[in-house]
The first five atom37 places (N, CA, C, CB, O) and aatype in JSON, in Angstrom:
{
  "aatype": [12, 8, 7, 16, 14, 4, 13, 5, 7, 16, 1, 19, 14, 13, 11, 2, 10, 9, 3, 15, 10, 6, 7, 7, 18, 14, 10, 3, 11, 13, 10, 1, 5, 13, 14, 16, 19, 15, 15, 6, 5, 0, 9, 5, 0, 10, 6, 3, 0, 11, 3, 15, 13, 13, 0, 11, 9, 0],
  "atom_mask": [
    [1, 1, 1, 1, 1],
    [1, 1, 1, 1, 1],
    [1, 1, 1, 0, 1],
    [1, 1, 1, 1, 1],
    [1, 1, 1, 1, 1],
    [1, 1, 1, 1, 1],
    [1, 1, 1, 1, 1],
    [1, 1, 1, 1, 1],
    [1, 1, 1, 0, 1],
    [1, 1, 1, 1, 1],
    [1, 1, 1, 1, 1],
    [1, 1, 1, 1, 1],
    [1, 1, 1, 1, 1],
    [1, 1, 1, 1, 1],
    [1, 1, 1, 1, 1],
    [1, 1, 1, 1, 1],
    [1, 1, 1, 1, 1],
    [1, 1, 1, 1, 1],
    [1, 1, 1, 1, 1],
    [1, 1, 1, 1, 1],
    [1, 1, 1, 1, 1],
    [1, 1, 1, 1, 1],
    [1, 1, 1, 0, 1],
    [1, 1, 1, 0, 1],
    [1, 1, 1, 1, 1],
    [1, 1, 1, 1, 1],
    [1, 1, 1, 1, 1],
    [1, 1, 1, 1, 1],
    [1, 1, 1, 1, 1],
    [1, 1, 1, 1, 1],
    [1, 1, 1, 1, 1],
    [1, 1, 1, 1, 1],
    [1, 1, 1, 1, 1],
    [1, 1, 1, 1, 1],
    [1, 1, 1, 1, 1],
    [1, 1, 1, 1, 1],
    [1, 1, 1, 1, 1],
    [1, 1, 1, 1, 1],
    [1, 1, 1, 1, 1],
    [1, 1, 1, 1, 1],
    [1, 1, 1, 1, 1],
    [1, 1, 1, 1, 1],
    [1, 1, 1, 1, 1],
    [1, 1, 1, 1, 1],
    [1, 1, 1, 1, 1],
    [1, 1, 1, 1, 1],
    [1, 1, 1, 1, 1],
    [1, 1, 1, 1, 1],
    [1, 1, 1, 1, 1],
    [1, 1, 1, 1, 1],
    [1, 1, 1, 1, 1],
    [1, 1, 1, 1, 1],
    [1, 1, 1, 1, 1],
    [1, 1, 1, 1, 1],
    [1, 1, 1, 1, 1],
    [1, 1, 1, 1, 1],
    [1, 1, 1, 1, 1],
    [1, 1, 1, 1, 1]
  ],
  "atom_positions": [
    [[118.61, 98.95, 91.3], [117.56, 97.96, 91.4], [116.2, 98.59, 91.17], [117.61, 97.27, 92.76], [115.27, 98.4, 91.95]],
    [[116.09, 99.33, 90.09], [114.82, 99.92, 89.66], [114.18, 100.79, 90.73], [113.86, 98.82, 89.27], [112.96, 100.77, 90.91]],
    [[114.99, 101.57, 91.44], [114.47, 102.5, 92.43], [114.25, 101.91, 93.81], [0.0, 0.0, 0.0], [113.84, 102.63, 94.72]],
    [[114.51, 100.64, 93.99], [114.37, 100.02, 95.31], [115.51, 100.5, 96.21], [114.37, 98.46, 95.2], [116.67, 100.39, 95.83]],
    [[115.19, 101.02, 97.39], [116.26, 101.47, 98.29], [117.14, 100.29, 98.72], [115.66, 102.16, 99.54], [116.67, 99.31, 99.3]],
    [[118.45, 100.43, 98.42], [119.42, 99.39, 98.77], [120.51, 99.98, 99.65], [120.03, 98.77, 97.49], [120.72, 101.19, 99.7]],
    [[121.19, 99.1, 100.33], [122.34, 99.52, 101.12], [123.44, 99.99, 100.16], [122.85, 98.37, 102.05], [123.7, 99.35, 99.15]],
    [[124.06, 101.11, 100.5], [125.08, 101.7, 99.63], [126.19, 100.7, 99.34], [125.66, 102.97, 100.27], [126.7, 100.03, 100.24]],
    [[126.54, 100.61, 98.07], [127.62, 99.73, 97.64], [127.21, 98.27, 97.52], [0.0, 0.0, 0.0], [128.05, 97.4, 97.29]],
    [[125.91, 98.0, 97.65], [125.42, 96.63, 97.56], [124.18, 96.61, 96.67], [125.09, 96.04, 98.97], [123.71, 97.65, 96.21]],
    [[123.67, 95.41, 96.42], [122.4, 95.26, 95.74], [121.38, 94.64, 96.71], [122.55, 94.38, 94.46], [120.43, 93.98, 96.29]],
    [[121.59, 94.87, 97.99], [120.73, 94.32, 99.03], [119.67, 95.36, 99.39], [121.56, 93.9, 100.29], [120.0, 96.43, 99.92]],
    [[118.4, 95.07, 99.12], [117.34, 96.02, 99.45], [117.16, 96.17, 100.97], [116.02, 95.58, 98.82], [117.29, 95.21, 101.72]],
    [[116.86, 97.4, 101.4], [116.58, 97.67, 102.8], [115.4, 96.82, 103.27], [116.28, 99.17, 103.01], [115.37, 96.4, 104.43]],
    [[114.45, 96.56, 102.38], [113.28, 95.76, 102.72], [113.69, 94.36, 103.22], [112.36, 95.63, 101.5], [112.99, 93.78, 104.05]],
    [[114.79, 93.83, 102.74], [115.24, 92.52, 103.22], [115.54, 92.56, 104.72], [116.5, 92.07, 102.45], [115.26, 91.6, 105.44]],
    [[116.11, 93.66, 105.18], [116.39, 93.81, 106.61], [115.09, 93.88, 107.39], [117.25, 95.06, 106.87], [114.93, 93.21, 108.41]],
    [[114.16, 94.7, 106.93], [112.87, 94.83, 107.62], [112.14, 93.49, 107.66], [111.99, 95.9, 106.93], [111.62, 93.1, 108.7]],
    [[112.11, 92.79, 106.53], [111.44, 91.48, 106.47], [112.08, 90.49, 107.44], [111.48, 90.92, 105.05], [111.38, 89.72, 108.1]],
    [[113.39, 90.52, 107.53], [114.11, 89.61, 108.43], [113.75, 89.9, 109.89], [115.62, 89.74, 108.22], [113.47, 88.98, 110.66]],
    [[113.77, 91.17, 110.25], [113.44, 91.55, 111.63], [111.97, 91.26, 111.95], [113.74, 93.03, 111.86], [111.65, 90.79, 113.04]],
    [[111.09, 91.53, 110.99], [109.66, 91.23, 111.18], [109.44, 89.72, 111.35], [108.83, 91.75, 109.99], [108.51, 89.3, 112.05]],
    [[110.28, 88.94, 110.72], [110.18, 87.49, 110.84], [110.73, 86.95, 112.15], [0.0, 0.0, 0.0], [110.69, 85.74, 112.4]],
    [[111.24, 87.84, 112.98], [111.74, 87.44, 114.28], [113.21, 87.06, 114.31], [0.0, 0.0, 0.0], [113.71, 86.55, 115.31]],
    [[113.9, 87.29, 113.21], [115.32, 86.95, 113.15], [116.17, 88.08, 113.72], [115.75, 86.64, 111.71], [115.85, 89.25, 113.52]],
    [[117.23, 87.74, 114.42], [118.11, 88.79, 114.97], [118.94, 89.44, 113.86], [119.03, 88.2, 116.05], [119.13, 88.86, 112.79]],
    [[119.42, 90.62, 114.13], [120.23, 91.36, 113.18], [121.44, 90.56, 112.72], [120.68, 92.68, 113.79], [121.8, 90.6, 111.54]],
    [[122.08, 89.84, 113.63], [123.28, 89.11, 113.24], [122.99, 88.03, 112.19], [123.91, 88.47, 114.46], [123.86, 87.72, 111.37]],
    [[121.79, 87.46, 112.19], [121.44, 86.49, 111.16], [121.34, 87.17, 109.81], [120.11, 85.77, 111.51], [121.84, 86.65, 108.81]],
    [[120.7, 88.34, 109.76], [120.63, 89.1, 108.51], [122.03, 89.4, 108.01], [119.83, 90.42, 108.72], [122.32, 89.23, 106.82]],
    [[122.9, 89.85, 108.89], [124.26, 90.21, 108.49], [125.04, 89.01, 107.98], [125.0, 90.85, 109.67], [125.87, 89.15, 107.08]],
    [[124.79, 87.83, 108.53], [125.44, 86.61, 108.02], [124.91, 86.26, 106.63], [125.22, 85.41, 109.0], [125.66, 85.8, 105.77]],
    [[123.62, 86.48, 106.41], [123.03, 86.17, 105.11], [123.46, 87.16, 104.03], [121.51, 86.17, 105.21], [123.52, 86.81, 102.85]],
    [[123.76, 88.38, 104.43], [124.13, 89.44, 103.49], [125.45, 90.07, 103.95], [123.0, 90.52, 103.38], [125.46, 91.18, 104.48]],
    [[126.55, 89.38, 103.74], [127.85, 89.86, 104.26], [128.34, 91.16, 103.63], [128.88, 88.8, 104.06], [129.29, 91.77, 104.13]],
    [[127.73, 91.59, 102.53], [128.15, 92.87, 101.93], [127.57, 94.06, 102.69], [127.72, 92.94, 100.46], [127.99, 95.2, 102.46]],
    [[126.63, 93.82, 103.59], [126.05, 94.87, 104.42], [126.77, 94.86, 105.77], [124.5, 94.67, 104.61], [126.84, 93.82, 106.43]],
    [[127.3, 96.0, 106.17], [127.99, 96.07, 107.46], [126.98, 96.31, 108.58], [129.06, 97.2, 107.45], [125.86, 96.78, 108.35]],
    [[127.38, 95.98, 109.76], [126.55, 96.22, 110.94], [126.23, 97.71, 111.06], [127.26, 95.71, 112.22], [125.11, 98.08, 111.39]],
    [[127.22, 98.55, 110.79], [127.03, 99.99, 110.88], [125.99, 100.47, 109.87], [128.35, 100.72, 110.65], [125.16, 101.33, 110.19]],
    [[126.04, 99.91, 108.65], [125.05, 100.29, 107.64], [123.64, 99.92, 108.08], [125.38, 99.62, 106.29], [122.71, 100.71, 107.96]],
    [[123.49, 98.71, 108.6], [122.17, 98.23, 109.01], [121.62, 99.06, 110.16], [122.23, 96.75, 109.42], [120.46, 99.46, 110.14]],
    [[122.45, 99.33, 111.14], [122.0, 100.11, 112.29], [121.67, 101.53, 111.87], [123.08, 100.13, 113.39], [120.66, 102.09, 112.32]],
    [[122.48, 102.13, 111.02], [122.21, 103.49, 110.55], [120.91, 103.54, 109.75], [123.38, 104.01, 109.71], [120.14, 104.49, 109.89]],
    [[120.67, 102.54, 108.92], [119.44, 102.5, 108.12], [118.22, 102.42, 109.03], [119.46, 101.31, 107.15], [117.2, 103.08, 108.78]],
    [[118.31, 101.61, 110.08], [117.2, 101.5, 111.03], [116.98, 102.81, 111.79], [117.45, 100.35, 112.02], [115.85, 103.22, 112.02]],
    [[118.07, 103.46, 112.17], [117.95, 104.75, 112.86], [117.34, 105.8, 111.95], [119.33, 105.22, 113.37], [116.51, 106.61, 112.38]],
    [[117.74, 105.8, 110.68], [117.18, 106.76, 109.72], [115.69, 106.5, 109.52], [117.92, 106.67, 108.38], [114.89, 107.43, 109.45]],
    [[115.32, 105.23, 109.43], [113.89, 104.88, 109.27], [113.09, 105.31, 110.49], [113.73, 103.35, 109.04], [111.98, 105.82, 110.37]],
    [[113.66, 105.1, 111.67], [112.99, 105.52, 112.9], [112.8, 107.03, 112.93], [113.78, 105.07, 114.13], [111.72, 107.53, 113.25]],
    [[113.86, 107.76, 112.58], [113.77, 109.22, 112.57], [112.73, 109.71, 111.57], [115.14, 109.84, 112.26], [111.98, 110.64, 111.84]],
    [[112.69, 109.08, 110.41], [111.72, 109.44, 109.38], [110.3, 109.17, 109.87], [111.98, 108.65, 108.07], [109.4, 109.99, 109.67]],
    [[110.1, 108.05, 110.51], [108.78, 107.69, 111.04], [108.3, 108.72, 112.06], [108.83, 106.3, 111.68], [107.18, 109.22, 111.98]],
    [[109.18, 109.04, 113.02], [108.78, 109.99, 114.07], [108.59, 111.41, 113.51], [109.84, 110.0, 115.18], [107.77, 112.17, 114.03]],
    [[109.33, 111.76, 112.48], [109.15, 113.08, 111.86], [107.79, 113.18, 111.19], [110.26, 113.35, 110.83], [107.19, 114.26, 111.16]],
    [[107.3, 112.07, 110.66], [105.99, 112.07, 109.99], [104.84, 112.15, 110.98], [105.85, 110.82, 109.15], [103.79, 112.71, 110.65]],
    [[105.0, 111.6, 112.19], [103.88, 111.6, 113.14], [103.94, 112.76, 114.11], [103.86, 110.31, 113.9], [103.0, 112.97, 114.88]],
    [[105.03, 113.5, 114.09], [105.19, 114.61, 115.04], [104.41, 115.83, 114.6], [106.66, 114.98, 115.19], [104.44, 116.86, 115.28]]
  ]
}
């Protein structure tokens, strides 16, 4: 997808998850909208983003 970070094995951009959560929607709603993304993938992506964020400010 032209360099856009997507969930492995899908064409679902990580940004879709962030936008959904920022919009106040729970994770399970995102997962229902994008069934090709597993719960484990979404949680791992969020954990990786958190770790990256804290590494930058540390």
